[in-house]
C-alpha positions as CSV (number, residue, x, y, z in Angstrom):
1,X,-11.4,22.1,22.9
2,X,-10.2,19.7,19.4
3,X,-13.0,16.8,20.0
4,X,-15.7,18.4,17.7
5,X,-13.4,19.8,14.6
6,X,-13.3,18.2,11.4
7,X,-10.4,17.2,10.1
8,X,-9.6,20.4,7.9
9,X,-10.5,22.2,11.1
10,X,-8.0,19.8,13.2
11,X,-5.4,20.7,9.8
12,X,-5.6,24.1,10.2
13,X,-5.4,24.2,14.0
14,X,-2.2,22.2,13.9
15,X,-1.1,23.9,11.3
16,X,-1.6,27.9,13.2
17,X,-0.8,26.4,16.6
18,X,1.2,23.2,15.9
19,X,-0.8,22.2,19.2
20,X,-0.4,18.1,19.5
21,X,-1.5,18.3,23.3
22,X,-5.1,16.6,22.0
23,X,-3.6,14.6,19.2
24,X,-3.2,10.9,19.9
25,X,0.0,10.1,20.1
26,X,0.3,6.8,20.9
27,X,-0.3,5.9,17.0
28,X,1.6,8.8,15.6
29,X,1.7,9.3,11.5
30,X,5.3,9.9,10.2
31,X,4.7,13.1,8.1
32,X,7.4,12.9,5.3
33,X,5.4,15.5,3.0
34,X,3.9,18.9,4.0
35,X,0.2,18.2,3.0
36,X,-1.6,21.9,2.5
37,X,-4.5,20.8,0.1
38,X,-7.6,19.1,1.5
39,X,-10.8,18.1,-0.6
40,X,-13.9,17.0,0.8
41,X,-15.5,14.1,-0.3
42,X,-18.6,12.2,0.7
43,X,-19.1,8.8,1.3
44,X,-22.6,6.3,2.0
45,X,-22.9,5.1,5.4
46,X,-21.7,1.2,4.1
47,X,-18.8,2.8,2.4
48,X,-17.1,4.5,4.7
49,X,-17.8,1.6,7.1
50,X,-16.0,-0.5,4.3
51,X,-13.0,1.7,3.6
52,X,-12.9,2.1,7.6
53,X,-12.8,-1.4,8.1
54,X,-10.1,-2.1,5.3
55,X,-7.9,0.6,6.4
56,X,-8.3,-1.1,9.7
57,X,-6.7,-3.9,7.9
58,X,-4.2,-2.5,7.1
59,X,-3.0,-0.7,9.7
60,X,-3.5,2.9,8.8
61,X,-5.9,5.3,9.2
62,X,-9.0,6.0,6.9
63,X,-7.5,8.8,5.3
64,X,-4.7,7.3,4.5
65,X,-6.0,4.4,3.3
66,X,-8.4,7.1,0.8
67,X,-5.3,8.8,-0.3
68,X,-3.2,5.7,-1.2
69,X,-6.2,4.4,-3.2
70,X,-7.1,7.5,-5.0
71,X,-3.0,7.7,-5.8
72,X,-2.7,4.1,-6.7
73,X,-5.9,4.9,-9.4
74,X,-4.1,7.6,-10.5
75,X,-1.1,5.3,-11.7
76,X,-2.2,2.2,-12.5
77,X,-0.4,-0.8,-13.3
78,X,0.9,-1.2,-17.1
79,X,-0.9,-5.1,-17.3
80,X,1.0,-5.6,-20.5
81,X,4.3,-4.7,-19.1
82,X,3.4,-6.5,-16.4
83,X,2.3,-9.9,-18.5
84,X,5.4,-9.4,-20.2
85,X,7.4,-9.7,-17.2
86,X,5.8,-12.8,-15.8
87,X,5.8,-14.5,-19.1
88,X,9.7,-13.6,-18.9
89,X,9.9,-15.2,-15.0
90,X,7.7,-18.3,-16.3
91,X,10.2,-19.1,-18.8
92,X,13.6,-18.4,-17.0
93,X,12.1,-20.8,-14.1
94,X,11.4,-23.6,-16.5
95,X,14.7,-23.2,-17.8
96,X,16.0,-23.4,-14.3
97,X,14.2,-26.1,-13.8
98,X,15.1,-28.3,-16.6
99,X,18.8,-27.0,-15.8
100,X,18.2,-28.9,-12.4
101,X,16.5,-32.1,-13.6
102,X,19.5,-32.3,-16.5
103,X,22.2,-32.3,-13.6
104,X,20.3,-34.7,-11.1
105,X,20.4,-36.8,-14.2
106,X,24.3,-36.1,-14.8
107,X,25.2,-36.8,-11.2
108,X,23.1,-40.3,-10.9
109,X,25.0,-41.1,-14.2
110,X,28.2,-40.8,-12.7
111,X,27.1,-42.5,-9.8
112,X,26.5,-45.7,-11.4
113,X,29.5,-45.7,-13.7
């Protein structure tokens, strides 16, 4: 019965019946948030093929992949803050390297004295 339903129809069917007998139970997707809004998006054959491939590589369903990409795009990374953190980390790594080199030099000096 559910073979010819769209994903939106499947969602409605499940919400009404809670019947999961025809769903893929070998690869269940944990549901921690109730998602009750469905939108329709059109993709070209090439676009959906790429999304399916990338979702497969990530080990998730294409719908989950698209949702995650949309949410990530709506809250982008603060590149200035990230750059500041990277610069700080680089400075600290340099300080650690200098400290380690200084410590080794002191140990070598003690060993020859």
